[in-house]
N, C-alpha and C positions, 0 to 999 in steps of 0.2 A: 909725856901725856899718855894716859892709859884710857882705853875705851873701845868702842865698837868700830872695827875697821871695815866690816861688811856684814850684810844681813841676807837671810833667805827664808822662805816659808814654803809650805805646801798645803793646799786644800784639795781633797780628793775630787775627781771629776763628778762623782755621783751625788745627787741630792734626793732627800725624801721629804715630801711635803708633810707638814704637821697635820694638815687637813686629812691626808691619806691615813695617817696613824689613827686620828679620831674616828674616821669612817670605819676602820677595821674593828674598832671596839664599840661602835654604835653611839658615839658621843655626838650630841647635837650642837654643843657650844662651838662657836667659831674658833678655829685654830689658825694662828697667823705664822707666816714664814715657813722656812724649811731648814733642814739640818744637813750638814755634809756627812756623807757615809763612805767609809773606806770600802773599796771593792773586796770581793771575796778573797783575792790574793794579796791584800795589803794588811799590814799591822803597824804597830808603833815603830818597829825597826825600819821597815821599808819607807815609811813617811819621814822618819828622821834622815834617812839617806837622801831622799828626794829634796828635802829642805837644805841639807848640807851641800848638795851638788849645786843648788841655786845660789847658796851663799858663796861658794868657791868659784863662781863664774870669773874667768880670766885671772884666777889666783893660783899660783903654784902650790899644790897640796903638800909638797915637801916642807913648806914653811911651818906647818902645824906641829907643835911640840906636845900638846896635850889634847885629847878628845874626851869630852864628857857627854854621856847620854843620860837624859832625865826622862822619867816616865813613871806613872803608877800602873801601867798596863804592859810591862815588859813581857814578852812571850815566855820568858824563863824565870822560874823562882830561884834556881841555882845554876847559873851560867851567866857570864858577863855579856851583856848585849852590846856594850861600847866596842868590844873587840870585833863584833860582826859589822858594825857600822864602819869602823876604821878599815877593816878588810875590804868592804865593798867600795870604799872611797879610794883604795889603793894608797893609803898613807904609809909613811915610813914605819919600820918595825920598832925603832927605838924611841917610841913615844909612850907617854902615860895615858892609859885608857881607864876611865872610871864611870861607874853607874851611880846615878842619884835616883832614889825612889822613895815610896812610902808616904809621900805628902804632896798636896797640891802646890806646895812651894818648891818642889823638886827642881824645876827649871830656874827659878830665881836664886835658889840656893847654889845651883851649878854656876850660874852667871857670876855671883859674888865670889865663889871659889876661883873662878877663872881670872877675875880681876885681881884677886889676892895673889894668885900664882904669878901673874905677869909683874905685879908690883914687887914681889919678893925677889924676882930675878930667876926663879926656877923655870920659867918659860917665857918666851917672847911672843908666842902666838898660841892661843887656846881656842879650839872650836867647841862651842856649846851647842848640843843638839837636843831635840825633844820631839817625841811623838806620842799621841794619845788616842786610844780607842775604848773609852769607858762605856760600860753598859748600865743602863737603868732598867729596872724590872718592867716587863711588858705591862701596858695599861697605866703606867705611872707617870708622874710629872717629870722624872729624870729621863725617861725614855724620850719624852718630848724635847727636853732641853739639851741633852748631850749631843755634841757633834764631834767629828774626828778631824785631826789636823796635825801638822808638824811645823817646826821652826828651828832656825839655826842662826847663831851669832858668832862672829869671829872677833875675839878679844886680842888686842895687840898693843904694843908700846910705840907704834909709829903708824903713819898713814891713817889716823883716826878720824872717822866721820862723825862720831858723837863721843865726846870725852866724858868720862865718869867724874862727876863732881862730888858725889858722896852717896852713902847708903845708910839705912837705919833698919834694924830688925828687932822684933819682939817675938817671943813664943807664947802660946796659950794652950794649955792642956784642956781639950774640950772634945767631946763626942758630938759634933754637929753633922759631919758627913764622914763615913768611914767604910772600909771593906776589909774584912778579916781574911786570913789565909784559907778559910773554908767557904767564902762567899764568891758568887759570880757577879752579883749586882751590888751597886753602891747603896748603902743604907743611910738614913738620916733620922734625927730626932724630931720632935714636934716643932712645927713651923715657927711659932713665936719665940721659943727658946733659942732655936738656931739663929734667928734673925737678931734678937735683942742681946743675947749673951755672946753670940759669935760674930758674924760678919759685920752687922750694924754697929757694933761697939769696937771691935778690934781694929778694923781698917781705919776709921776716922781717928782713933787714938794714935795709931802708928804714924799716919801721914802728918797729923798735927805735930807730933813730937819731932819728926824729921824736919819739918819746916822750921820749927823753933831751933833745932840743933844747927841748921845752916843759915839761920837768919833770913828766911825766905817767906813769902806769902803766896797764896793761890794766884794772885795777879802776876807773879813773876814767870808763870809757865804758859807756853803756847798750847801745849796739849798734856792731858793726863790720861795715861793708858792704865786703867785700873781693872783688875779682875773683878768680876761680879757673877753671882749665880744666875741673875736675870736682870733685865733693864730696870725693873721697878726698884730693886734693892740698890742698884747703882745710882739711880737718881736721888734716893734718900741719902746715901752716903755723900754724894757730890754736894748736895745742898747743905749738909751738916758741916762739911769742911769749908765751903765757900767758893767752890768752883762753879763756873757758869756751865750749865748742862749742854747748851746748844753750841757754844763757841770753844769750850776748852776740853770737854770730855770726848775722848776717842770713841767712835762707834763701837759698841761691844760685840758686833758681829752676830748677835743672837738670832736675827731674822734670816741671815744668809748662811751661817756656818754652824752656830750653836755654841754651847759651852764646851770648850776643848780641854777642860781640866788644867793640868799644870802647864800646858802649852799656851793657854789663852793669854796670860799677861804678856808674854814675849811676842805672841802674834799681834797683839794690840800695839806693842812697842814698834814692831816692824811697820805696821800700818801707819803709825804716826810718823816714822822716819821717811816713809814714801812721800809724804806731803811737806816735810820739814825743809826749812831753808837755814842758811848760816845765821847763827845767833839765837835760834830758838832753844828754849829750855823745855825738856820733856820729863815728866814724872811717870815712873812705872811702879806699879804695886802688885805683888802677888800675895794671895791669901791661902791659908791652910795650916791649922795648928799654930797660928800666929800670922805675922805679916812681914814681908820684905818690901822696903821702899827704896827705889833707885832713882837718882837724879842725873840727867845727862844734859850736856850743852853741845848743840850741833855746830860743826865746823864747815869750812869751805869744801872739804873732801867729800861731803855728802853728794855733790854733783857727779862724782866719779862712780857712784854705785847705783845709778838710776836704771841700769839695764837688767836688774833682777826681776824675776817673775813676781816674787813677793806675794802679798795678799791681793792686790788689785788685779793683776793679770791672771791669777788663778780663778778669781771670781768671775772673770769675763767669759769663761768657758765652763759649761756644766751639762750634765745629762740627768734627767729625772728618772728615778726608779719607778717603774709603772705601778707597783702595788706593794702593800705591806708584807705580803707573804714572801716576796723575793728578798726583802730586807731580813726577815726572820731566817730564811735559808742561808743567806750570806753570813749572818752572825752565829750560825750553828745553834739557833734557838729552837729549831724544829728539825725533824728527820723525815726523809723521804726514802722510798725504796730504791736501793742501789741497782743500777742496770746489771744484767747477768753477764758480767765481764770478768776476766781474770784479775785478781788483785794486783796493785802496783808492786814492783820489786821493792824489797826492803832498802832502807837507807844505810849506807856503810859509813861509819865514822872515819874509817881508814881512808876511804875514797874521798870524803869531804876534805880531809886533811891534805891528802896528796894533790887535790885539785884546787887548793885554796887560792893560788895565784891566778890561774887562767879561768877558774870558775867563779870565785867570789868577786874578784876585781875586774874580770873580763879582760885580762891582759893576754895578748897574743905575742907574736914576734914580728920583727921587720928584718928582712935580709940586708946585711951590710953591703953586700956586693951589688945586688940589682935593685934594692929598695922596695921589694914587694912585701906588703903586710900579709900575714898568714895567721889563721886561727883554726884549730888550737895550735899551740907551739909545736914546731917541727924540728927535726935534726937535719933534714935535707930540704933545701929550697925547692918548691914545686916548679919554679920557673928556670933558674940557672943551675940547679943541683949543687949549689955550694953546701958544704957540710959544716954544721956547728959554728956558723958565722952569722949570728943573729943578735939583735938587741931587743929589749922589752918594748912592747907597743900597746898602749891602751886603746880599746875600741869604744868604751861606754860613752865617751864625749864626742864621738865623731858623727858627722852628718851621714844619713843613710836613706835608702829608698827600698821599696818592696819590689823585688824583681819577679817573684811568683808566689802563689799562696794556694792553700786548699782549706776547705771547711770539712771537719770530720764530725758527722752527726751521730756516729756510733760510739765514739769514745766516752768514757765516764767523765762527766764534767759538771761543775756547779753552775756554770754559765754557758750552756751549749749554744752553738757548736764550738768545738775546739778549732781555733784558727792557727794554722802553722804557716809561716812564711820564710822565704829565702831573702835575706837582707844583704844588699850590697852597700859597702861603705865608701864614702868619698875618699879618694886616695888609695883605695884597694882594700881587699878583704871581703869575705863572704861568710855569713853565719846563718844557720837554720834556727829560728826562734819561734816560740809561741807568741801569739798576738793577744793583747789585752786592751780593755777600755775602747773597744771598737764596735761599730754597728756592722754586722756581717754584710748588710746590703750596700754599704758604702766602701767596702774594701776593694781596691783595684790595683793592678800592677803599676809600677812606677810612682806610686804615691809616696811622698816623703814620710819617714817615720823617725821616731826617737827611741832611745833605749830607757828602760825603767827597771829598777830592782824590785823583784816581787817574790812572794812565796810560791813554791812549787808543790811540796808535799809535807805532810806531818805523819810521822811513823814512830811509834814507841818513844814518844817524848822528844823527838828530834824535829826541829823546824828546818826544812830544806829550802834555801833561797837560791835563786839564780836570776838571770836577766831575761826580760821579754821586750818585744817591740810594741809600739803603740802609735796611732796617728799623732802628729805633732800637736801638742796641747794648745799652745798660744801662738 
């Protein structure tokens, strides 16, 4: 049996009200809901890492044989992002890492490839990850619609919570939504053409063909997790196929998260799995230059993966962005005068390579003689002075608390003040870390914190990632 052994998701802490966007542009029409907004130090890679960590809860990462990263918004045009994700997760070095991009079906393409890899015997465990931070042009409908998020699914041949019963794919060469290598914002053609020649025709045709192929009907499904540009088009397609909009169609997350691009179809699948019980059949459909239709049957193992944060628990915590200008600043869509401070030191590719273990994966060491965890890796134990007698020790997943902190109001920062904290880990170890996703007024000593993989700097085309601490999210 091949299918989904575990799932995870990530929704950024911050939200922007659509009414706030409309207010900024003087629009009087009512704007409903809000969209999830990645923080200034988040991107598609960091959100994929967060979703993957959620997916791998209580699972040995050494089981992963392949890691796939899917996104239309990879920070790099020429550099593999999947290797960054794998490095941050501390996966084995002898695994296959692959990027999927260029299409809103990137994530469902990656999922199908993962199922095929496990089915062929080339892997027994494939981790499919996705993160998206698409941009719509200011004052446009896409700016209103697009949200940010990440998702991860573990595909395996044992311990399956949702078995894969089948898939069906078609392609359609069509310029309905696209972004060239020279574009910052997603483009689209005229509304009616996009709707009638694209989504409104391709998705119903593909799902109907998939149902016919496997001799199924809409009534055989408990939930249908279908990608849609907006709720209106989803209701039209659902009615055309024969699904009941209220009882069978998974909430498209439009009012709470927004359209997360290639991540959306799998985020909806995760949301459906969170409420699923043994015996449920779930349909998932991804759209973009065609359509991928996936059919799953839930098993009794689903009860063993209920402790993920997934979609529900991430939606339970949020912080509103106070105004549209802050959103513009975070997305680098406007410039402000830089404070008169010395520029940051340049980023060294050699240093990043040298520190890839203890920096990217946050691996320290543990003394074999006295058992003391230490960071960064040492040659001499700080407690018993044993020499070169250590074993690797991961810190990123350990419980921690803030033992001291300071707010720097003079440092150059997008979200001032810069909060720096000394973090003590349960079981031993101490690291000095920047703090993110915090309210400076609420920071206090001894508060529990968790670690999160974030961006630090960008210099001459290099994205520099490291770990920060944040108040426990859920």
